C-alpha positions in Angstrom: -44.2 55.3 -125.8 -47.5 55.4 -123.9 -47.7 53.5 -120.7 -50.7 51.7 -119.3 -52.4 52.2 -116.0 -53.7 48.7 -115.7 -52.6 45.3 -117.0 -52.2 41.7 -115.9 -49.0 40.4 -114.4 -48.0 37.1 -115.9 -47.6 34.2 -113.5 -46.4 30.7 -114.0 -46.1 27.5 -112.0 -43.8 24.9 -113.5 -43.0 22.5 -110.7 -42.4 25.4 -108.3 -41.8 29.1 -107.8 -39.4 30.7 -110.2 -36.6 32.9 -108.7 -37.4 36.0 -110.7 -40.9 36.4 -109.3 -44.2 34.7 -108.5 -45.5 33.2 -111.7 -48.4 31.0 -112.5 -49.6 29.7 -115.8 -52.0 27.1 -117.1 -54.6 25.0 -115.3 -54.6 24.6 -111.5 -56.6 22.0 -109.6 -57.5 22.0 -105.9 -58.5 19.3 -103.5 -60.5 21.4 -101.1 -60.3 24.7 -102.9 -60.4 27.1 -99.9 -57.7 25.3 -97.9 -55.5 25.0 -101.0 -55.9 28.7 -101.8 -54.7 29.6 -98.3 -51.8 27.2 -98.5 -50.9 28.6 -101.9 -50.3 32.0 -100.4 -48.2 30.5 -97.6 -46.2 28.2 -99.7 -45.2 31.0 -102.1 -43.8 32.8 -99.1 -41.7 29.7 -98.1 -43.8 29.0 -95.0 -44.9 25.6 -93.8 -48.7 26.1 -93.8 -49.3 23.3 -91.3 -47.3 25.3 -88.7 -49.1 28.6 -89.0 -51.6 29.9 -86.4 -54.5 31.4 -88.4 -54.8 34.2 -85.8 -51.1 35.1 -85.8 -49.8 38.2 -87.6 -47.5 37.4 -90.5 -45.2 39.8 -92.3 -45.2 39.1 -96.1 -41.9 37.7 -97.3 -42.1 37.9 -101.1 -39.0 37.2 -103.2 -36.7 40.3 -103.4 -39.1 42.3 -101.2 -37.8 43.8 -97.8 -39.3 42.4 -94.6 -40.4 45.9 -93.7 -43.1 45.8 -96.4 -46.0 47.9 -94.9 -46.0 50.2 -92.0 -48.2 47.9 -89.9 -48.0 44.1 -89.4 -51.0 42.5 -91.0 -51.6 38.9 -92.0 -51.3 38.0 -95.7 -54.9 37.0 -95.7 -55.9 40.5 -94.4 -53.9 42.1 -97.1 -55.5 40.0 -99.8 -59.0 40.7 -98.4 -58.4 44.5 -98.4 -57.1 44.3 -102.0 -60.1 42.2 -103.1 -62.4 44.7 -101.5 -60.9 47.7 -103.3 -60.9 45.7 -106.6 -64.6 44.9 -106.2 -65.4 48.5 -105.5 -63.6 49.5 -108.7 -65.5 46.8 -110.7 -68.8 48.0 -109.2 -68.0 51.5 -110.5 -67.2 50.2 -113.9 -70.3 48.1 -114.0 -72.5 51.1 -113.0 -70.9 53.2 -115.8 -71.6 50.5 -118.4 -75.2 49.9 -117.2 -75.8 53.7 -117.3 -74.5 53.9 -120.9 -76.5 50.9 -122.0 -79.7 52.3 -120.4 -79.1 55.7 -122.1 -78.6 54.1 -125.5 -81.7 51.9 -125.1 -83.8 54.8 -124.1 -83.7 56.4 -127.5 -80.2 57.7 -128.4 -79.6 61.4 -129.0 -81.9 64.2 -129.9 -80.1 64.8 -133.1 -81.4 61.5 -134.4 -85.0 62.5 -133.8 -85.4 60.3 -130.8 -86.4 61.2 -127.3 -83.4 63.1 -125.8 -81.6 61.3 -122.9 -81.6 63.3 -119.7 -78.2 63.0 -117.9 -78.7 63.2 -114.2 -76.2 65.3 -112.3 -75.7 66.9 -108.9 -77.5 70.3 -108.4 -74.1 71.6 -107.4 -72.4 70.6 -110.7 -72.2 73.7 -112.9 -71.3 71.6 -116.0 -73.7 71.0 -118.9 -74.1 67.4 -120.2 -75.6 66.0 -123.4 -75.8 62.4 -124.6 -75.7 61.9 -128.4 -75.8 58.7 -130.4 -74.5 58.9 -134.0 -76.0 56.9 -136.9 -73.1 54.4 -136.6 -74.2 53.6 -133.0 -71.3 55.5 -131.4 -72.5 56.9 -128.1 -71.0 60.2 -127.1 -71.3 62.1 -123.8 -70.6 65.8 -124.3 -69.6 67.9 -121.3 -69.4 71.7 -121.3 -67.4 73.4 -118.5 -66.9 77.2 -119.1 -64.4 77.4 -116.3 -62.1 74.7 -117.7 -58.7 75.8 -119.1 -58.2 72.6 -121.2 -60.3 70.5 -123.5 -60.2 66.7 -123.2 -61.6 63.5 -124.8 -61.7 59.8 -124.1 -62.7 56.8 -126.0 -63.6 53.5 -124.3 -63.6 50.5 -126.6 -65.6 47.5 -125.3 -62.8 44.9 -125.5 -59.9 44.3 -123.1 -57.6 41.5 -122.0 -60.5 39.2 -121.4 -61.0 39.2 -125.2 -57.5 38.0 -126.0 -57.3 34.8 -128.1 -56.2 31.8 -126.1 -53.1 31.5 -128.2 -52.1 35.1 -128.0 -52.2 36.4 -124.4 -51.7 40.2 -124.2 -53.0 40.9 -127.7 -55.5 43.6 -126.6 -52.8 45.4 -124.6 -50.3 45.2 -127.5 -52.9 46.6 -129.9 -53.4 49.5 -127.5 -49.7 50.3 -127.6 -49.5 50.1 -131.4 -52.4 52.5 -132.0 -50.0 55.4 -130.9 -47.5 54.5 -133.6 -48.8 56.3 -136.6 -51.9 56.4 -138.8 -52.6 56.8 -142.5 -53.4 60.5 -142.1 -50.4 61.1 -139.7 -47.8 58.5 -140.5 -45.1 60.0 -138.3 -45.0 58.0 -135.1 -44.6 61.1 -133.0 -47.2 63.3 -134.8 -49.9 62.8 -132.1 -47.6 63.2 -129.1 -45.7 66.1 -130.6 -48.9 68.0 -131.3 -50.2 67.6 -127.8 -46.8 68.5 -126.3 -46.7 71.7 -128.4 -50.0 72.8 -127.1 -49.9 72.0 -123.4 -51.5 68.5 -123.7 -50.9 65.0 -122.6 -52.3 61.5 -123.3 -52.3 58.0 -122.1 -54.3 54.7 -122.3 -54.9 51.5 -120.4 -56.2 48.0 -121.0 -58.6 46.6 -118.4 -60.3 43.2 -118.5 -63.4 44.4 -120.4 -62.4 47.6 -122.0 -59.5 49.6 -123.5 -59.5 53.3 -122.8 -57.7 56.1 -124.6 -57.7 59.7 -123.5 -56.0 63.1 -123.9 -56.1 66.7 -122.8 -54.9 69.8 -124.7 -55.2 73.6 -124.8 -58.8 74.4 -125.8 -57.8 76.4 -128.9 -56.1 73.3 -130.3 -58.8 70.7 -129.4 -60.0 70.2 -133.0 -56.5 69.4 -134.3 -55.9 67.0 -131.4 -59.2 65.3 -131.8 -58.6 64.8 -135.6 -55.3 63.0 -134.8 -56.8 61.0 -132.0 -59.7 59.8 -134.1 -57.3 58.2 -136.7 -56.3 55.6 -134.1 -59.7 54.0 -134.6 -60.1 54.7 -138.3 -56.8 54.0 -140.0 -53.9 52.9 -137.8 -50.7 51.8 -139.7 -49.4 49.0 -137.5 -46.0 49.2 -139.2 -43.9 46.1 -139.0 -40.9 48.1 -137.5 -43.1 49.6 -134.8 -44.6 46.2 -134.1 -41.2 44.8 -133.2 -40.1 47.8 -131.1 -43.3 48.1 -129.2 -43.3 44.4 -128.4 -40.2 45.1 -126.3 -41.9 48.0 -124.6 -44.8 45.7 -123.5 -42.3 43.1 -122.3 -40.5 45.8 -120.2 -43.8 46.9 -118.7 -44.6 43.3 -117.7 -41.2 42.9 -116.0 -41.7 46.2 -114.2 -45.0 44.9 -112.8 -43.2 41.8 -111.4 -41.6 44.1 -108.8 -44.9 45.7 -107.7 -46.5 44.4 -104.6 -50.0 45.3 -105.8 -49.5 43.3 -109.0 -48.2 40.3 -107.0 -51.3 40.2 -104.9 -53.4 40.6 -108.1 -51.4 37.6 -109.5 -52.4 35.5 -106.5 -56.0 36.3 -107.1 -55.7 35.4 -110.8 -53.9 32.2 -109.9 -56.7 31.2 -107.5 -59.5 31.8 -110.0 -61.1 29.2 -112.1 -58.6 28.4 -114.8 -61.2 28.6 -117.6 -62.2 32.1 -116.5 -60.9 35.0 -118.6 -59.9 36.7 -115.3 -57.3 33.9 -114.8 -55.5 34.6 -118.1 -52.3 36.6 -118.6 -53.3 40.0 -120.0 -50.2 42.1 -120.2 -48.2 40.1 -122.8 -44.5 39.7 -123.2 -41.9 38.5 -125.7 -42.9 34.9 -125.2 -46.5 35.4 -126.0 -46.2 38.2 -128.6 -43.1 37.4 -130.6 -44.7 35.1 -133.1 -44.3 35.2 -136.9 -47.8 36.5 -137.7 -48.3 38.9 -134.8 -49.0 41.9 -137.1 -51.8 39.9 -138.9 -53.2 39.0 -135.5 -53.2 42.7 -134.4 -54.9 43.7 -137.7 -57.6 41.1 -137.3 -58.2 42.0 -133.6 -58.5 45.7 -134.5 -60.9 44.9 -137.4 -63.1 42.7 -135.3 -63.3 44.7 -132.1 -62.6 48.4 -132.8 -66.0 49.4 -134.2 -68.3 52.3 -133.3 -71.0 50.1 -131.7 -68.5 48.8 -129.1 
């Protein structure tokens, strides 16, 4: 089943640090927020914060992680700072893309609709041709022509991610992403999409971010139309079969458990744990059996897809 490039690692504090990984959950309060955040990172490593020299180098000592983590010795604070910097850079790129798309739509849509054509700015060294089109249903499309490409590709970004999860169903956006690959009304076989791509030199994947869910594929150019037809059914008529729902729930749970062993996700969890508890950023976004294995989960998925998966998003 498809894997995701980005998801949120679940964390939980229930009177201490659990042995299977660093986990936080629920509200957290601070008396002196900055000092508490620093002490939080130290206490999770089993270090007495009062005995630490702020200028001393410290080798991270996460549970089940070797002491040789990292080629150079850096303080835990330096590592977090570097991670935050890279995350902010990524968020800035996403924000720029979103603002560009909104500006393009606001400036008149596509030429096909009789409005002023949107001029896509590009480098003079870029040989590709670009065209922005907005369909009558408010779906914005960026067409790219590259005569030298040996494959065709498409991507759809839906304007909802883990930050849009209901409070009582963490991980619902991510779970919905997984289930869209599991058969549609036009192609009920769960493997119809992946088999078609594999037969024609293609590949696909998806990821759930905080503010968007992205699906994409590539395929031999001669078979692009067939792949696009199968791909489009994800958003028009997915089946969300009950049997697939149960199986894919375990796939999501396995993905979450895999993330627990990843150093980058552990640092990301620290950032989420230090965030304002009411902020969507602080919420658990991946999902696992505890949050998703509820009696009406299929109905929740159907409702989430109906409310958020529309052309104007």
